N, C-alpha and C positions, 0 to 999 in steps of 0.2 A: 525623581524615577526617572528610570528608562519605558519603553512599552517594547520587551522581547517580541517576539513569534513565538511561540514555549510548545503550541502541540499542533499537528493537521490532524483531520476528520475525513476520512472517504464516508459518504452517501453514495448505500446504494440500493439499486431496488431488492436483489437477493445480498444481503449482507452475510451469511452463509458462506455463500460458491466466492462472494472477494475476499472473504479470508481462506478460506480452501489458499485460492488460486498468490493471494500472494503471501503467506505464509511455507508452500510449495515453490514459489520463486526464489524468496532472499530466505526462504529458511527465522523469519522472523515465528515471532510465539506468537500463540494468540488468546486471550483469554476473557471467556464472558460471565466471571463470575464476581455480578456486583451489582448493585442494589438494582441499576435497571437495564438488564442483559448488554449491554456497551461492550462491545469487543476491543476489550485494549490492545492494543497491541505494539509490545516488546521483538523491536527492531537487534536488542542485544547487546548495539551501540553506544558506547560512553558517550558519542558526538555525536551532534545530527541533534535531530527530535524524534519524541513518540509520536502517536496518536493511536489513532479508533477508528472504528466500522460502525458505522447505525444507518439505521435502513433510512432508508430516502423516504419521505413520508408522497404518493401517490402522484402527486399535479406534479413535482419535480422533477426531472432529471439525475440522472448521476451523478453528483460532484466534491472537488476536492476545499474542503473549506482550512481555513488562518484560523485558528486563536491567539489571541493577543491579552496579554500581559496588563492591567491597570490599576490603580493603587485605588481609583471606584469606580464602580461598575455608572454607577446612576448618574454620572457629571458624564462619562464619555457619555454612554448613549445618549443624555442631552443637546451635546456638541457638534455628535453626530448626526442627529435629526434635527440642527441648524445649520447643518452643511447639510443638503439632501437626503439624510438616510434615512432608513424609515423601519420601523418594528419589525423584526418579528418574531421574537421572543423575549418580550422585558426580564431585566433583572430578575434571577431568579433563587436561592438557594437551590446548591444539591445537594442528599442525601449526604457525600462527604462534608460536608462543611465551604465548599469554594462558588463562588455565585459567578453567574453565566449569564448574556447576554446574547440574541441572536441578530444581528442584525443584511441587509440589505445597501451596498454602498450606490450612489446613486447613478451606479449605470448599470445593477440586480448585482452584480456579487455580493459575495454572502461572506458573512463573516463572523466571527466572536469574538467577544471582548473577554475576559473573565481574571475575576480578584480572588485567589488561592484564598484559603484560612489560614 
């Protein structure tokens, strides 16, 4: 299995203002109607990645995060750890059934690995 980048996420200290800005700038549809209040972005395009907006933790700056699809979250988290990554959120099952983990690479860049249900 290849491991494509399948989604982006914008972490923002003011997610509502961020959603308004990108929605107005690019005509994106932003939907927060889900179990976690996550603001899903629909870019309206068939090409490219879809994404979302999530509140940044108080100690974190605003940033963009990539999500890479994998066939086994736990195995990739273990491999990333062996390569020097740090686990921020261990593999967890989301309400929609997807599995997700968030890591910091050895240079401190945050990224996610996920397995769709």
